Backbone bond lengths (Angstrom), bond angles and torsions (degrees), N, CA, C in turn:
res aa  C-N    CA-C-N  psi(-1)  N-CA   C-N-CA  omega(-1)  CA-C   N-CA-C  phi
1 M - - - 1.454 - - 1.519 108.13 -
2 P 1.320 117.22 125.74 1.462 120.93 178.84 1.526 111.43 -64.10
3 G 1.287 114.52 145.16 1.455 120.00 177.58 1.512 109.69 -129.49
4 V 1.316 116.13 148.04 1.455 121.62 -178.84 1.518 108.29 -132.66
5 K 1.318 115.62 130.10 1.459 120.18 173.52 1.521 107.61 -100.85
6 V 1.320 115.51 133.37 1.462 120.28 -179.05 1.522 107.80 -73.00
7 R 1.317 115.25 124.70 1.459 121.23 -179.91 1.521 109.81 -76.63
8 E 1.298 114.48 159.01 1.463 119.40 179.33 1.525 109.12 -66.00
9 G 1.312 115.29 127.61 1.460 120.93 -179.93 1.522 113.85 82.65
10 E 1.321 117.60 1.51 1.464 121.02 -179.72 1.521 109.58 -90.41
11 S 1.306 115.38 139.91 1.461 119.23 179.15 1.526 109.96 -77.11
12 F 1.313 114.93 161.79 1.463 120.55 177.89 1.517 110.12 -63.07
13 D 1.343 116.63 -38.29 1.466 120.28 -179.05 1.528 111.32 -62.36
14 G 1.325 116.34 -38.48 1.461 119.77 178.59 1.519 111.84 -65.04
15 A 1.336 115.98 -42.09 1.465 120.03 178.66 1.525 110.62 -66.47
16 L 1.317 116.94 -39.39 1.462 120.99 178.26 1.524 110.59 -63.49
17 K 1.324 116.43 -39.83 1.460 121.17 178.94 1.536 110.51 -63.47
18 R 1.345 116.44 -43.02 1.462 120.02 177.32 1.526 111.03 -63.44
19 F 1.337 116.89 -40.88 1.462 120.97 179.42 1.525 110.96 -62.88
20 K 1.318 116.67 -44.19 1.467 119.91 179.40 1.520 110.84 -62.43
21 R 1.331 116.81 -39.74 1.453 121.09 179.44 1.533 110.64 -64.63
22 L 1.327 116.93 -42.11 1.462 120.42 177.67 1.526 111.69 -63.99
23 C 1.323 116.66 -40.28 1.469 120.52 178.23 1.520 110.73 -64.10
24 E 1.319 116.47 -38.89 1.458 120.31 180.00 1.528 110.45 -66.65
25 K 1.330 116.87 -41.85 1.463 120.10 178.94 1.522 111.44 -66.29
26 A 1.323 117.08 -34.57 1.463 120.97 180.00 1.523 111.78 -76.04
27 G 1.328 118.02 -14.83 1.460 121.47 178.25 1.515 113.82 80.41
28 I 1.307 117.20 22.26 1.463 120.83 -177.37 1.523 111.15 -68.71
29 L 1.328 116.93 -44.59 1.466 119.80 -177.38 1.524 111.60 -64.96
30 S 1.327 116.74 -39.67 1.468 118.52 179.54 1.528 110.90 -66.98
31 E 1.338 117.50 -35.07 1.465 120.78 176.56 1.523 110.98 -65.45
32 I 1.311 116.68 -41.52 1.464 120.60 179.63 1.523 110.04 -63.54
33 K 1.332 116.19 -44.30 1.461 119.59 179.72 1.528 111.07 -64.95
34 K 1.336 115.86 -36.27 1.462 120.11 -179.28 1.528 111.31 -66.15
35 H 1.331 116.99 -35.56 1.459 121.40 -177.01 1.525 113.15 -99.12
36 Q 1.315 117.08 13.38 1.461 120.56 -178.70 1.530 110.94 -67.66
37 F 1.326 116.76 -36.73 1.454 121.89 179.87 1.520 109.04 -124.02
38 Y 1.322 115.97 152.23 1.459 120.23 178.87 1.516 109.60 -70.32
39 E 1.305 115.68 136.48 1.454 121.55 177.30 1.527 107.70 -123.63
40 K 1.322 116.01 124.70 1.456 120.33 -178.19 1.530 109.93 -63.50
41 P 1.322 116.71 149.63 1.466 119.81 179.61 1.530 112.84 -56.38
42 S 1.322 117.36 -35.53 1.465 119.72 178.76 1.528 110.80 -66.63
43 E 1.333 117.04 -35.29 1.462 120.41 177.72 1.526 110.99 -69.09
44 I 1.325 116.38 -36.30 1.466 120.53 177.95 1.524 109.91 -63.91
45 K 1.339 116.69 -46.04 1.466 121.08 179.46 1.523 110.81 -62.37
46 K 1.331 116.27 -41.46 1.461 120.62 -179.72 1.525 110.42 -63.60
47 R 1.340 116.81 -44.73 1.466 121.34 -179.94 1.525 110.54 -63.15
48 E 1.325 116.95 -43.66 1.459 120.62 179.82 1.523 111.53 -66.25
49 R 1.335 116.95 -37.87 1.461 120.55 178.77 1.529 110.52 -64.66
50 I 1.333 116.64 -42.43 1.465 120.99 178.96 1.521 110.42 -64.33
51 Q 1.333 117.04 -41.32 1.461 120.55 178.25 1.529 110.90 -62.51
52 A 1.327 116.95 -40.75 1.462 120.94 179.32 1.528 110.64 -64.94
53 L 1.332 116.84 -40.43 1.464 120.21 178.17 1.522 111.03 -63.91
54 R 1.316 116.95 -43.33 1.465 120.52 178.66 1.526 110.92 -62.98
55 K 1.321 116.24 -41.63 1.462 120.49 -179.60 1.524 110.82 -64.25
56 S 1.329 117.00 -44.38 1.462 120.00 179.69 1.525 110.76 -66.73
57 Y 1.315 117.40 -36.00 1.461 120.97 177.81 1.527 110.16 -63.55
58 R 1.335 116.34 -44.13 1.470 120.26 179.74 1.527 111.18 -64.09
59 T 1.321 117.29 -42.71 1.467 119.29 -179.71 1.520 110.78 -66.23
60 N 1.329 117.47 -36.99 1.465 120.21 177.17 1.519 110.96 -67.04
61 M 1.308 117.63 -37.07 1.465 120.90 178.82 1.528 110.79 -68.18
62 M 1.325 117.02 -35.07 1.463 120.38 179.77 1.530 111.04 -71.00
63 K 1.334 117.80 -31.29 1.462 121.23 179.72 1.524 111.14 -68.91
64 D 1.310 117.32 -36.49 1.477 121.68 -175.96 1.489 112.66 -75.57
């Protein structure tokens, strides 16, 4: 979990902005959104398979 120490003379809003940026870089918000609802194992496999197909399609298009 990212942590932020408030610097001397820094406003709370500035520290909050830095904290949000660190959370975004760490991928915490995307993980929370991903686990917000239950996803069946078959749906997970299907989503991952589609992502792999898209990735391979993009790499093949870049090679040509």
